[in-house]
C-alpha positions in Angstrom: -32.0 24.0 119.2 -32.0 21.8 116.2 -32.5 24.8 113.9 -28.9 25.8 114.7 -27.5 22.5 113.5 -27.2 21.9 109.8 -28.8 18.8 108.3 -25.4 17.4 107.4 -24.3 17.6 111.1 -27.6 16.0 112.2 -26.9 13.1 109.8 -23.5 12.7 111.2 -24.6 12.7 114.8 -27.5 10.2 114.0 -25.0 7.9 112.4 -22.6 8.1 115.4 -25.5 7.5 117.8 -26.5 4.3 115.8 -22.9 3.1 115.8 -22.7 3.5 119.5 -26.0 1.7 120.1 -24.8 -1.2 118.0 -21.8 -1.5 120.3 -23.9 -1.8 123.5 -25.2 -5.3 122.9 -21.9 -6.5 121.5 -20.1 -5.1 124.6 -22.7 -6.6 127.0 -22.4 -10.2 125.6 -18.6 -9.8 125.3 -18.3 -9.0 129.0 -21.0 -11.6 130.0 -20.8 -14.5 127.5 -24.0 -16.7 127.5 -24.0 -20.5 127.3 -26.8 -20.4 124.8 -26.1 -20.3 121.1 -27.1 -16.7 120.7 -24.8 -15.7 123.5 -21.9 -17.6 122.0 -22.5 -15.8 118.7 -22.6 -12.4 120.3 -19.4 -12.9 122.2 -17.3 -11.2 119.5 -13.5 -11.8 119.4 -11.0 -8.9 119.4 -10.8 -8.9 115.6 -14.5 -7.9 115.6 -13.8 -5.0 118.0 -11.0 -3.8 115.7 -13.4 -3.8 112.8 -16.1 -2.0 114.9 -13.7 0.7 116.0 -12.3 1.0 112.5 -15.8 1.6 111.3 -16.4 4.4 113.8 -13.1 6.1 113.1 -13.7 5.9 109.3 -17.2 7.3 109.7 -16.0 10.2 111.8 -13.4 11.1 109.3 -15.6 10.7 106.2 -18.4 12.9 107.7 -16.2 15.6 109.2 -17.2 18.1 106.5 -19.9 16.6 104.2 -20.1 18.5 101.0 -17.7 21.2 102.2 -14.5 19.8 100.7 -13.1 18.1 97.6 -13.4 14.4 97.3 -10.2 12.5 96.7 -8.9 8.9 96.3 -8.4 8.6 100.1 -12.1 9.1 100.7 -13.0 6.3 98.3 -10.5 4.0 99.9 -11.9 4.9 103.3 -15.4 4.1 102.1 -14.2 0.7 101.1 -12.6 0.2 104.6 -15.9 1.3 106.1 -17.8 -1.4 104.2 -15.3 -4.1 104.9 -15.3 -3.2 108.6 -19.1 -3.4 108.8 -19.0 -6.9 107.2 -16.2 -7.8 109.6 -18.4 -7.0 112.6 -21.1 -9.4 111.2 -18.7 -12.2 110.4 -16.8 -12.0 113.6 -19.9 -11.7 115.8 -22.0 -14.1 113.8 -24.9 -11.6 113.8 -26.6 -9.1 111.6 -25.1 -6.1 113.4 -22.9 -5.4 110.4 -26.1 -4.8 108.4 -27.1 -2.1 110.8 -23.6 -0.5 110.4 -24.1 -0.7 106.6 -27.3 1.3 107.0 -25.1 4.0 108.7 -22.6 3.8 105.9 -25.5 4.3 103.4 -25.8 8.0 104.4 -22.3 8.6 103.1 -22.8 7.1 99.7 -24.7 10.0 98.0 -22.0 12.4 99.0 -19.1 10.4 97.5 -20.6 8.2 94.8 -22.7 8.7 91.7 -26.3 7.6 92.2 -26.2 4.3 90.2 -22.9 3.2 91.8 -24.1 4.2 95.3 -27.3 2.0 94.9 -25.2 -0.9 93.6 -22.7 -0.6 96.4 -25.6 -0.6 98.9 -27.2 -3.7 97.5 -24.0 -5.7 97.1 -22.8 -4.9 100.6 -26.1 -6.0 102.2 -26.1 -9.2 100.2 -22.6 -10.0 101.4 -24.1 -10.4 104.9 -26.5 -13.2 103.8 -23.9 -16.0 104.5 -23.8 -14.9 108.1 -27.5 -15.5 108.4 -27.2 -18.9 106.8 -24.1 -20.2 108.7 -24.4 -18.7 112.2 -28.1 -18.0 112.5 -29.2 -21.0 110.6 -31.6 -19.2 108.2 -32.6 -21.1 105.0 -31.0 -19.4 102.0 -34.2 -17.8 100.8 -35.0 -16.4 104.3 -31.4 -15.2 104.5 -31.8 -13.4 101.2 -35.1 -11.8 102.4 -33.4 -10.7 105.6 -30.6 -9.1 103.6 -33.2 -7.4 101.4 -35.0 -6.1 104.5 -31.8 -4.4 105.7 -31.2 -3.2 102.1 -34.7 -1.5 102.2 -33.8 0.2 105.5 -30.5 1.2 104.0 -32.3 2.6 100.9 -34.4 4.8 103.1 -31.2 6.2 104.8 -29.7 6.6 101.4 -32.6 8.6 100.1 -32.7 10.8 103.2 -29.0 11.6 102.7 -29.6 12.2 99.0 -32.3 14.8 99.9 -29.8 16.4 102.3 -27.3 16.6 99.5 -29.8 18.2 97.2 -30.7 20.7 99.8 -27.1 21.5 100.3 -26.6 22.0 96.6 -29.8 24.1 96.4 -28.5 26.3 99.3 -25.2 26.7 97.5 -26.9 27.7 94.3 -29.1 30.2 96.2 -26.0 31.6 97.9 -24.3 32.0 94.5 -27.3 33.7 93.0 -27.6 36.0 96.0 -23.9 36.9 95.7 -24.4 37.6 92.0 -27.5 39.6 92.8 -25.6 41.8 95.3 -22.8 42.3 92.9 -25.2 43.2 90.1 -27.1 45.5 92.4 -23.9 47.4 93.3 -23.1 47.7 89.7 -26.6 48.9 88.8 -26.4 51.5 91.6 -23.1 52.8 90.3 -24.5 52.8 86.8 -27.5 54.8 87.9 -25.2 57.2 89.7 -23.0 57.6 86.6 -26.0 58.1 84.3 -27.5 60.7 86.6 -24.2 62.6 86.8 -23.9 62.4 83.0 -27.4 63.7 82.6 -26.8 66.6 84.9 -23.5 67.5 83.3 -25.2 67.5 79.9 -28.0 69.7 81.1 -25.5 72.2 82.6 -23.5 72.2 79.4 -26.5 72.5 77.0 -28.5 75.0 79.0 -26.3 77.2 81.1 -23.2 76.8 78.9 -24.8 78.0 75.7 -26.8 80.8 77.4 -23.8 82.1 79.3 -21.8 82.0 76.1 -24.4 84.1 74.3 -24.6 86.4 77.3 -20.8 86.9 77.3 -20.8 87.7 73.5 -23.6 90.2 73.9 -21.9 91.9 76.8 -18.7 92.1 74.8 -20.6 93.8 71.9 -22.3 96.1 74.4 -18.9 97.0 75.9 -17.8 98.2 72.4 -21.0 100.3 71.9 -21.2 101.9 75.3 -19.2 104.7 76.9 -18.4 106.3 80.3 -19.8 104.7 83.4 -22.2 102.5 81.5 -19.2 100.9 79.7 -17.6 100.1 83.1 -20.7 98.3 84.3 -21.0 96.4 81.1 -17.3 95.3 81.4 -17.9 94.2 85.0 -20.9 92.2 83.9 -18.9 90.7 81.1 -16.2 89.7 83.5 -18.7 88.1 85.9 -20.3 86.2 82.9 -16.9 84.8 81.9 -16.2 83.7 85.5 -19.6 82.0 85.7 -18.9 80.3 82.5 -15.6 79.0 83.8 -17.3 77.7 87.0 -19.9 75.9 84.9 -17.1 74.4 82.8 -15.3 73.1 85.9 -18.5 71.7 87.4 -19.2 69.8 84.1 -15.7 68.4 84.1 -15.9 67.3 87.7 -19.2 65.6 87.1 -17.7 63.8 84.1 -14.6 62.8 85.9 -16.4 61.6 89.0 -18.9 59.5 87.1 -16.9 56.3 87.1 -18.0 52.8 88.4 -16.0 51.3 91.3 -15.3 47.8 89.9 -13.8 46.6 93.2 -17.1 47.3 95.1 -18.9 45.2 92.5 -16.5 42.3 92.5 -16.1 41.8 96.3 -19.6 40.4 97.0 -18.8 37.4 94.8 -16.3 36.2 97.3 -18.6 36.1 100.3 -19.6 32.8 101.9 -18.5 30.4 99.2 -18.5 27.1 101.3 -16.2 25.0 99.1 -13.8 27.7 97.9 -11.5 30.1 99.7 -11.2 33.2 97.6 -8.4 35.7 97.9 -8.9 39.1 96.1 -6.3 41.5 95.1 -8.0 44.5 93.5 -6.2 47.7 92.7 -7.5 50.8 94.5 -9.1 52.7 93.0 -10.2 50.7 90.0 -12.8 52.5 88.1 -14.5 52.0 84.7 -16.5 54.7 82.9 -18.6 52.4 80.7 -21.3 50.5 82.7 -21.5 47.9 80.0 -17.8 47.1 80.1 -18.0 46.9 83.9 -20.9 44.4 83.5 -18.7 42.3 81.2 -15.9 42.1 83.8 -18.4 41.2 86.5 -19.8 38.4 84.4 -16.3 37.1 83.7 -15.5 36.9 87.4 -18.8 35.2 88.2 -18.2 32.6 85.5 -14.7 31.9 86.6 -15.7 31.4 90.3 -18.7 29.1 89.2 -16.4 27.0 87.1 -13.9 26.6 89.9 -16.6 25.3 92.2 -18.5 23.1 89.8 -15.9 21.7 87.5 -12.3 22.3 88.7 -12.7 20.8 92.2 -10.7 23.7 93.5 -10.2 24.5 97.2 -8.6 28.0 96.7 -9.0 30.7 94.1 -7.0 33.9 93.6 -8.6 36.9 91.8 -6.6 40.0 90.9 -7.8 43.1 89.0 -5.6 46.0 87.9 -5.4 48.7 85.3 -2.7 48.6 82.6 -2.9 51.7 80.5 -6.3 51.8 78.9 -7.0 48.1 79.7 -8.3 46.4 82.8 -6.7 43.0 83.4 -8.7 40.5 85.4 -6.8 37.3 86.3 -8.5 34.4 88.0 -6.4 31.3 89.1 -7.4 28.2 91.1 -5.7 25.1 92.5 -8.1 22.6 90.9 -7.4 19.5 88.9 -6.6 21.3 85.7 -6.6 19.7 82.3 -4.2 18.9 79.4 -6.7 20.0 76.8 -9.3 22.8 77.2 -12.7 22.1 75.8 -14.7 25.4 76.2 -18.2 24.9 77.4 -21.1 27.4 77.0 -19.8 29.5 79.8 -16.3 30.1 78.4 -17.6 30.5 74.9 -20.0 33.1 76.2 -17.2 35.0 77.9 -15.1 35.0 74.7 -18.1 36.3 72.7 -18.7 39.1 75.3 -15.1 40.2 75.3 -14.7 40.1 71.5 -17.7 42.4 71.2 -15.8 45.0 73.2 -12.3 44.4 71.8 -11.2 42.3 74.7 -9.2 39.0 74.9 -9.5 35.8 76.9 -6.4 33.8 77.6 -6.6 30.3 79.2 -3.7 28.5 80.9 -4.0 25.1 82.5 -2.2 21.8 83.0 -3.3 18.6 84.7 -2.9 18.9 88.4 -1.8 22.5 88.2 -5.1 24.4 88.3 -6.8 26.6 85.8 -6.1 30.3 85.0 -8.1 32.8 83.1 -6.6 36.2 82.0 -9.2 38.7 80.8 -8.0 41.9 79.1 -10.6 44.5 78.3 -10.0 48.0 76.9 -11.9 50.6 78.9 -12.3 54.3 78.0 -10.2 56.6 80.1 -12.0 59.1 82.3 -13.0 61.9 79.9 -13.0 65.5 81.0 -14.7 68.2 78.9 -12.3 70.8 77.8 -14.0 74.0 76.7 -12.1 76.8 74.8 -11.7 80.0 76.7 -15.0 81.9 76.7 -16.8 79.3 74.6 -19.1 76.5 75.7 -18.9 73.4 73.4 
């Protein structure tokens, strides 16, 4: 049963279970206040219950889709509310229950904060509970500090477990990306192999049958001039059949050449499958074919790099990819709704794309503004489908 539940959902459910268990003793002593000191401490006022419920609501909202959406300023504010609410439970109840809630909050830190900031946040929040141990539970300062450090150790364990879950999620995303690229490359290689085989067959037909039939036609034409009577009629019929056969070979070679194009759309579509953080809409002209396998490979790599940048760097939630043919060019346009930038500083990926395109006479145009996403326009000349045109009666 647990194999069907992702580790992020398991973390969420474990946190919610711990939050509910913290509420049980608080509710018990609130409904049945005890005359002893511990009972008075646990009889939490309504402000503490507000903090307790605020923690639960904030945790549910923050963990609704761990790792599957973009982080924003509201998430960081809610994380602060989560921490303050946990501290409020401790201060209003006069117990260390808030430290337990801070352990629950620790599982969210790796998903929202850089590692050093997350560790610092964890330690400071646990140390903030130490005055509760001193004032209400009458711990000496050093023992209160040790108690806070004990809870910090437990929180650190939760933090590391959540960090491992984050790394596993990132590893699965990288594996998914590589699998998508592998499927796209495999489709491209299959088309390339088909194109190469058709080209080889057309060349064999042209070089072997074409030349022999041309020679046969010429010899029959000479024989027709040298023969007479019924023999001449048979020679002329054979000459006519040879010319018809040469025409059929020429048409077969032309069809093999014209049909040996790579379907670019079939190679691009696997890139959009199962991208967890990005909704991809593709608009690919049908049919969109490229004769040169190397140029098709360049366009595939451009699309891969654009999608990878949108996931890793742009913080995008949606991406639009369109591909169309304009004359002898294929125009590939990729646009996202990410954070954008006022100034573009090309990294290794964009520089590599520019170099690939320049080698084949292509062009890369970048358009972006802060808060308005990122757009790449790739223009690559592709050779039009070539048909072999043979002069009448002659094989080239």
